[in-house]
C-alpha positions in Angstrom: 31.3 22.9 -36.6 30.5 19.6 -38.3 32.1 17.3 -35.8 32.5 18.6 -32.3 34.8 15.7 -31.3 37.4 16.9 -33.8 37.3 20.5 -32.5 40.5 21.9 -31.1 41.7 25.4 -30.2 45.1 26.7 -29.2 45.7 29.5 -26.7 49.0 31.3 -25.9 49.4 33.5 -22.8 51.5 36.7 -22.4 53.8 34.6 -20.1 54.6 32.3 -23.0 52.5 29.3 -21.9 50.6 27.5 -24.6 47.5 25.2 -24.3 45.6 23.1 -26.7 42.0 22.3 -25.8 39.9 19.6 -27.5 36.5 17.9 -26.8 36.8 14.3 -25.7 33.3 13.9 -24.1 30.6 15.9 -25.9 28.0 15.1 -23.3 30.1 16.5 -20.6 30.7 19.7 -22.5 27.0 20.1 -23.3 26.1 19.4 -19.7 28.7 21.9 -18.4 27.5 24.5 -20.9 23.8 24.2 -20.0 24.6 24.3 -16.3 27.0 27.3 -16.4 26.1 29.4 -19.4 22.2 29.1 -19.5 21.7 32.4 -17.7 23.6 35.3 -16.2 23.2 34.0 -12.6 24.8 30.7 -13.5 27.6 32.4 -15.3 28.2 34.7 -12.4 28.3 31.8 -10.0 31.0 30.0 -12.1 32.9 33.3 -12.3 32.8 33.7 -8.5 33.9 30.1 -8.0 36.9 30.6 -10.3 37.8 33.9 -8.7 37.6 32.4 -5.2 39.8 29.4 -6.1 42.3 31.7 -7.8 42.6 33.6 -4.5 42.9 30.5 -2.4 45.7 29.0 -4.6 47.5 32.4 -4.6 47.3 32.5 -0.7 48.7 28.9 -0.7 51.8 30.2 -2.6 51.0 29.0 -6.1 52.3 31.2 -9.0 49.8 33.3 -10.8 49.8 30.9 -13.8 49.3 27.8 -11.6 46.5 29.6 -9.7 44.7 30.5 -12.9 45.1 26.9 -14.3 
């Protein structure tokens, strides 16, 4: 990747939802990455946070897609 600010990626779900992701703040992305992907414990903590929030939003009546977003 020559210029991270111009990076974009598209994702399509099996439900037909589409998303385009790009980098607007490189410092934020690098900080997030170093905080959450630097070791297995950090990654597991992020994964648990995501899973817990998914469960909370599901209990609150959000759809599966909304809860995952």
